[in-house]
Backbone bond lengths (Angstrom), bond angles and torsions (degrees), N, CA, C in turn:
res aa  C-N    CA-C-N  psi(-1)  N-CA   C-N-CA  omega(-1)  CA-C   N-CA-C  phi
1 M - - - 1.356 - - 1.546 110.47 -
2 P 1.307 115.11 117.84 1.555 120.09 179.81 1.599 107.43 -51.23
3 A 1.276 112.61 152.63 1.516 117.08 177.00 1.437 113.12 -62.20
4 R 1.295 119.62 -36.22 1.493 122.85 -179.35 1.522 110.20 -61.75
5 E 1.314 119.84 -34.65 1.420 128.10 -172.18 1.568 109.66 -83.59
6 K 1.277 117.42 -18.78 1.402 118.10 -179.80 1.586 113.81 -68.21
7 P 1.173 115.56 135.17 1.633 114.62 -176.40 1.554 103.34 -70.02
8 A 1.420 115.76 146.13 1.293 120.77 -176.61 1.526 106.42 -74.71
9 E 1.476 113.39 150.56 1.486 115.88 178.67 1.475 106.88 -83.12
10 S 1.399 115.90 143.20 1.340 118.76 -177.39 1.573 107.24 -84.60
11 Q 1.306 114.26 151.57 1.462 129.74 174.38 1.601 112.86 -64.41
12 F 1.315 111.55 -30.62 1.465 120.42 -172.31 1.453 119.15 -100.85
13 Y 1.396 119.65 -25.04 1.426 123.35 -177.56 1.565 110.39 -151.22
14 F 1.219 111.53 164.85 1.399 123.57 171.43 1.561 109.11 -143.46
15 K 1.437 109.23 165.62 1.490 118.89 -179.27 1.577 107.51 -70.25
16 A 1.312 117.74 128.11 1.386 124.36 179.59 1.537 107.47 -78.73
17 T 1.368 112.77 143.06 1.561 115.51 177.41 1.419 114.07 -77.56
18 G 1.310 119.37 165.17 1.483 119.81 -174.92 1.441 112.30 -58.15
19 F 1.433 118.01 -39.23 1.496 120.88 -179.84 1.518 109.49 -62.52
20 Q 1.305 115.79 -45.63 1.483 120.64 178.33 1.497 113.68 -56.76
21 R 1.209 114.49 -44.21 1.578 122.80 175.26 1.521 110.15 -62.59
22 K 1.383 118.18 -45.56 1.390 116.86 -178.92 1.595 111.72 -67.69
23 I 1.254 117.94 -36.99 1.497 120.90 176.01 1.439 112.35 -66.43
24 A 1.399 117.91 -37.59 1.481 122.97 -178.70 1.610 104.53 -73.08
25 A 1.255 123.14 -34.04 1.399 123.64 -177.59 1.534 109.42 -64.18
26 V 1.415 116.29 -44.35 1.409 121.50 -175.64 1.625 105.63 -70.21
27 V 1.189 118.01 -47.84 1.482 121.24 175.15 1.385 117.07 -59.51
28 S 1.281 120.98 -44.67 1.526 129.36 170.39 1.470 109.94 -54.15
29 F 1.269 119.17 -51.84 1.433 123.69 179.86 1.462 114.26 -56.46
30 A 1.390 115.36 -46.36 1.438 125.28 178.52 1.558 109.15 -60.31
31 L 1.282 111.92 -47.32 1.570 119.99 -171.42 1.663 106.17 -69.84
32 I 1.220 113.36 -45.79 1.517 118.70 -177.72 1.461 103.85 -65.09
33 S 1.199 126.21 -46.03 1.455 129.59 178.03 1.592 112.39 -49.29
34 L 1.314 105.19 -53.20 1.464 118.77 -178.99 1.619 106.05 -59.29
35 I 1.237 120.04 -47.95 1.422 127.43 177.71 1.514 111.14 -58.76
36 V 1.301 118.44 -46.74 1.461 118.07 178.15 1.546 112.97 -67.00
37 L 1.295 120.00 -31.78 1.536 129.54 -179.15 1.617 101.07 -67.99
38 L 1.375 112.36 -47.48 1.471 115.01 179.80 1.449 113.52 -59.71
39 H 1.329 118.31 -46.24 1.458 124.61 179.56 1.540 110.75 -60.49
40 L 1.299 117.16 -46.81 1.453 121.11 -176.47 1.545 109.57 -69.95
41 S 1.280 118.37 -28.01 1.450 118.89 173.38 1.518 110.37 -76.39
42 A 1.353 116.90 -39.43 1.492 119.62 179.75 1.643 112.09 -64.23
43 V 1.271 116.73 -33.15 1.461 116.90 177.71 1.479 115.68 -89.85
44 G 1.367 115.48 -2.49 1.430 117.75 168.21 1.565 114.81 102.48
45 H 1.348 115.90 11.37 1.437 124.57 -174.81 1.592 106.87 -81.31
46 I 1.258 112.33 -32.63 1.598 119.66 -179.81 1.412 105.75 -125.18
47 D 1.318 111.24 132.71 1.529 121.13 174.85 1.462 112.69 -90.28
48 H 1.359 113.65 93.60 1.510 118.75 -175.49 1.443 110.67 -70.22
49 S 1.394 123.43 -22.76 1.427 120.99 -173.79 1.483 111.57 -70.69
50 R 1.353 119.79 -15.69 1.400 124.26 174.28 1.564 113.53 -59.32
51 Y 1.431 113.36 -32.10 1.350 115.77 -167.30 1.734 106.76 -110.75
52 L 1.327 117.67 -1.14 1.352 117.10 168.66 1.352 118.41 -109.48
53 N 1.340 123.62 134.17 1.444 125.75 -178.84 1.490 110.32 -85.10
54 P 1.422 116.56 160.53 1.467 118.69 176.95 1.438 105.49 -59.65
55 C 1.363 121.16 154.56 1.399 126.70 176.87 1.546 111.57 -76.06
56 G 1.350 111.61 122.24 1.437 122.85 -176.02 1.627 109.37 -70.46
57 F 1.260 114.25 -41.13 1.476 118.24 174.24 1.581 111.16 -55.37
58 Q 1.336 114.98 -53.02 1.513 114.92 -177.07 1.552 111.29 -63.92
59 I 1.318 118.77 -34.06 1.430 120.16 -176.16 1.524 109.04 -70.82
60 R 1.449 113.16 -43.02 1.504 115.06 178.54 1.580 120.44 -67.78
61 H 1.445 108.34 -38.85 1.449 111.46 -171.34 1.648 106.89 -107.94
62 N 1.141 123.37 -5.63 1.543 127.67 -170.05 1.413 110.24 50.20
63 L 1.341 118.64 38.17 1.393 120.86 167.12 1.508 109.47 -130.93
64 P 1.441 117.09 154.67 1.399 114.75 176.84 1.515 114.55 -65.48
65 C 1.341 123.77 146.40 1.434 125.07 178.59 1.429 110.42 -81.88
66 P 1.347 117.44 172.41 1.515 116.40 -178.28 1.526 113.51 -62.00
67 T 1.217 122.57 -25.22 1.446 122.31 -173.17 1.581 106.31 -105.69
68 C 1.221 114.47 6.34 1.656 117.64 177.50 1.415 108.30 -54.51
69 G 1.368 116.22 125.62 1.442 121.61 172.43 1.617 114.27 96.73
70 I 1.277 112.42 -4.03 1.450 114.25 -174.28 1.617 106.37 -72.97
71 T 1.375 112.75 -37.74 1.447 110.47 -177.14 1.591 113.88 -68.76
72 R 1.486 109.50 -36.42 1.514 115.99 171.37 1.533 112.00 -64.89
73 A 1.203 123.16 -37.44 1.383 126.33 175.21 1.737 115.33 -65.92
74 M 1.284 105.44 -40.96 1.527 109.69 174.68 1.592 109.65 -67.34
75 L 1.344 112.54 -45.32 1.493 112.50 178.65 1.597 112.67 -61.54
76 A 1.265 115.49 -37.73 1.468 119.76 174.61 1.582 109.57 -59.63
77 F 1.237 118.06 -50.00 1.451 121.92 178.21 1.542 109.10 -56.66
78 G 1.335 121.44 -42.88 1.491 131.71 -176.52 1.561 104.51 -64.33
79 R 1.347 121.08 -29.97 1.429 121.66 175.96 1.462 110.23 -83.56
80 G 1.295 118.23 -13.25 1.589 116.52 -173.70 1.482 114.83 100.11
81 D 1.264 114.51 -1.98 1.626 119.16 176.85 1.489 109.39 -84.65
82 I 1.295 116.01 69.66 1.477 123.84 -170.41 1.554 107.64 -59.79
83 F 1.383 116.47 -51.10 1.453 121.37 -174.13 1.513 107.03 -65.45
84 D 1.361 124.58 -35.93 1.384 129.16 -178.63 1.638 107.55 -63.85
85 A 1.365 110.59 -41.52 1.534 111.88 179.61 1.538 111.08 -62.12
86 F 1.281 114.93 -33.11 1.560 116.33 -178.59 1.513 105.41 -73.18
87 Y 1.346 117.67 -39.15 1.411 120.90 -171.78 1.647 108.34 -72.55
88 I 1.321 113.94 -40.93 1.487 113.41 177.34 1.477 118.87 -60.27
89 Q 1.383 113.77 -47.63 1.423 117.98 -178.93 1.604 102.27 -160.03
90 P 1.440 111.85 105.16 1.512 116.38 -173.52 1.703 111.06 -58.62
91 A 1.242 111.65 -33.30 1.494 110.43 177.81 1.473 112.39 -69.83
92 G 1.423 122.49 -36.00 1.381 124.97 167.99 1.471 119.20 -53.92
93 G 1.431 113.16 -45.78 1.456 122.07 175.29 1.536 108.57 -58.83
94 V 1.247 118.51 -45.93 1.528 122.70 -174.81 1.511 105.70 -64.84
95 L 1.323 116.16 -45.37 1.447 121.32 -176.76 1.497 108.93 -63.03
96 A 1.212 119.45 -46.91 1.547 125.56 179.34 1.617 107.31 -61.24
97 L 1.259 115.06 -46.90 1.623 115.69 176.90 1.422 106.79 -60.35
98 L 1.220 128.66 -51.57 1.463 130.54 -179.79 1.595 112.14 -52.98
99 L 1.319 113.88 -41.36 1.409 127.05 173.24 1.651 110.58 -52.78
100 F 1.294 109.33 -61.68 1.442 117.28 178.78 1.543 115.09 -61.88
101 V 1.334 116.80 -48.25 1.433 117.21 178.92 1.590 111.55 -61.47
102 S 1.398 116.76 -42.32 1.340 119.09 176.38 1.598 109.96 -56.14
103 A 1.302 115.88 -52.57 1.450 117.69 -177.69 1.418 112.85 -55.96
104 F 1.349 119.62 -36.76 1.545 123.48 -179.66 1.448 111.19 -64.47
105 F 1.352 124.09 -49.21 1.349 127.91 -171.39 1.604 106.73 -78.44
106 T 1.291 120.50 -33.32 1.509 119.86 176.66 1.545 104.89 -70.32
107 F 1.282 124.63 -34.11 1.446 122.44 177.20 1.550 114.16 -66.56
108 I 1.337 110.52 -41.22 1.539 117.54 -179.77 1.575 107.29 -65.09
109 I 1.284 116.98 -40.94 1.590 121.44 -178.43 1.531 104.91 -67.30
110 A 1.233 125.06 -50.38 1.371 130.38 -175.99 1.487 116.32 -65.52
111 V 1.261 115.84 -42.79 1.501 120.41 -179.72 1.482 114.82 -84.05
112 F 1.376 116.70 -50.50 1.454 119.96 -176.52 1.398 113.93 -96.83
113 G 1.263 125.00 -7.17 1.488 126.44 179.56 1.514 114.03 71.18
114 V 1.296 115.40 23.86 1.533 118.56 -173.53 1.505 104.37 -103.70
115 Y 1.320 116.68 124.99 1.510 121.31 -177.34 1.577 99.71 -118.41
116 F 1.344 119.08 117.39 1.467 121.36 -174.81 1.634 106.53 -83.10
117 R 1.340 105.43 139.70 1.468 112.43 177.00 1.519 117.33 -51.60
118 F 1.303 111.55 -44.37 1.560 114.82 -176.94 1.396 111.66 -62.22
119 L 1.301 121.95 -28.17 1.537 125.55 173.24 1.528 108.43 -70.45
120 E 1.224 119.04 -42.63 1.497 122.16 178.66 1.601 108.88 -60.44
121 N 1.358 116.03 -48.57 1.511 117.72 176.74 1.554 110.84 -66.06
122 F 1.271 120.18 -41.35 1.501 121.75 179.16 1.643 107.72 -59.05
123 F 1.304 114.44 -45.68 1.421 109.25 -175.67 1.578 115.37 -83.62
124 R 1.319 116.74 -12.41 1.412 121.88 170.53 1.463 115.12 -71.34
125 E 1.476 111.16 -38.51 1.452 118.48 -176.41 1.533 112.49 -94.26
126 L 1.230 117.24 2.68 1.556 126.05 -170.83 1.574 106.55 -68.72
127 K 1.271 108.48 131.04 1.493 113.20 177.97 1.581 105.53 -123.64
128 V 1.430 114.84 123.17 1.407 120.51 -176.08 1.437 114.52 -51.26
129 R 1.450 117.64 -42.82 1.524 123.67 179.61 1.501 109.44 -60.23
130 Y 1.241 122.15 -35.11 1.579 121.14 179.88 1.605 107.56 -70.13
131 I 1.267 113.78 -38.51 1.505 113.26 -176.73 1.536 105.98 -75.70
132 I 1.123 124.65 -39.12 1.511 126.59 170.48 1.471 113.38 -56.16
133 L 1.309 115.98 -46.68 1.496 119.71 178.15 1.470 111.51 -69.68
134 A 1.337 122.68 -40.24 1.414 126.14 175.43 1.495 111.84 -58.19
135 A 1.405 119.89 -48.21 1.443 127.92 178.64 1.533 108.78 -65.16
136 V 1.237 121.10 -39.06 1.500 117.55 171.83 1.461 116.44 -62.50
137 I 1.280 115.82 -43.42 1.472 122.20 175.37 1.477 111.33 -59.85
138 V 1.331 117.66 -47.63 1.448 118.66 -177.47 1.508 109.63 -65.26
139 F 1.355 121.02 -45.34 1.516 121.82 179.19 1.582 110.37 -63.25
140 L 1.336 118.01 -43.86 1.365 120.25 177.19 1.461 113.23 -59.06
141 G 1.314 116.08 -46.59 1.457 119.29 174.96 1.444 115.80 -58.69
142 G 1.480 117.28 -47.02 1.396 120.51 174.75 1.603 109.19 -54.64
143 W 1.273 112.76 -49.02 1.525 113.56 -177.92 1.526 110.09 -61.05
144 A 1.232 115.10 -39.07 1.636 113.44 -178.38 1.519 110.96 -59.43
145 V 1.339 110.34 -46.12 1.564 116.51 175.64 1.458 113.15 -57.79
146 T 1.351 122.22 -43.63 1.427 125.85 -179.91 1.416 109.13 -72.19
147 L 1.377 120.39 -38.45 1.500 118.52 178.25 1.518 107.42 -70.75
148 A 1.242 121.33 -41.92 1.551 119.73 176.78 1.499 111.49 -56.99
149 R 1.217 119.34 -41.33 1.471 123.97 178.84 1.468 111.68 -64.06
150 A 1.357 116.96 -45.05 1.425 122.30 -178.90 1.551 111.81 -66.24
151 L 1.336 116.63 -37.92 1.451 119.50 174.20 1.476 114.91 -71.27
152 A 1.334 117.70 -37.93 1.355 118.14 179.37 1.584 110.00 -68.04
153 A 1.266 114.20 -27.39 1.472 117.56 -177.39 1.506 110.46 -82.31
154 G 1.323 114.48 -5.11 1.497 121.73 179.66 1.500 120.23 74.16
155 R 1.449 113.53 28.96 1.417 119.65 -177.24 1.489 113.63 -74.69
156 R 1.276 115.19 0.86 1.584 121.83 -172.99 1.480 103.69 -82.89
C-alpha cells in the first residue's frame, strides 16, 4: 500500500494486538463480574454478611481497622451513591473508582481493539514502588478519617 493511502496513526490511540485484546477480555470479564456481584449485594439480592466475619481488630482494640468501611463504601458505590462512598471510607471510594475505570478501559480494549496511547505511556513508566506507596497513603489516609470519626463520636 503506498504511503499516501495508509491511514494516519492517531495521537490518542492505536490498534491493540491480539494478545492485548485477550488479556483485556479476561480482565474485563473478571472486573465486570465483580461489579455485578457488588451491585447485587448493594441492592440486597446477595447477603454478603454471610461470607464476611466480624472484624477481629475492631473487637480486640475497640477501634476501626485500616480497612474499616471499605465494604460499605464499595456497596454505596455499587448503589450509585458515589459521594457517600468517598464519605464512608475514602480509600474504599478510590478503590471502587479504580475498579470501574479499569473495567471501562479493559472493555474498550477487548471489544473495539482500541488501545489508548496514554495507557501505554502510563504502564511503560509505571513503577511498582510508587503504586505501593500511593496505596499505603490512600489506605492510611482513609483509616485516619475513619479513626478520627470514631474518636469524635466517642467510641473509645
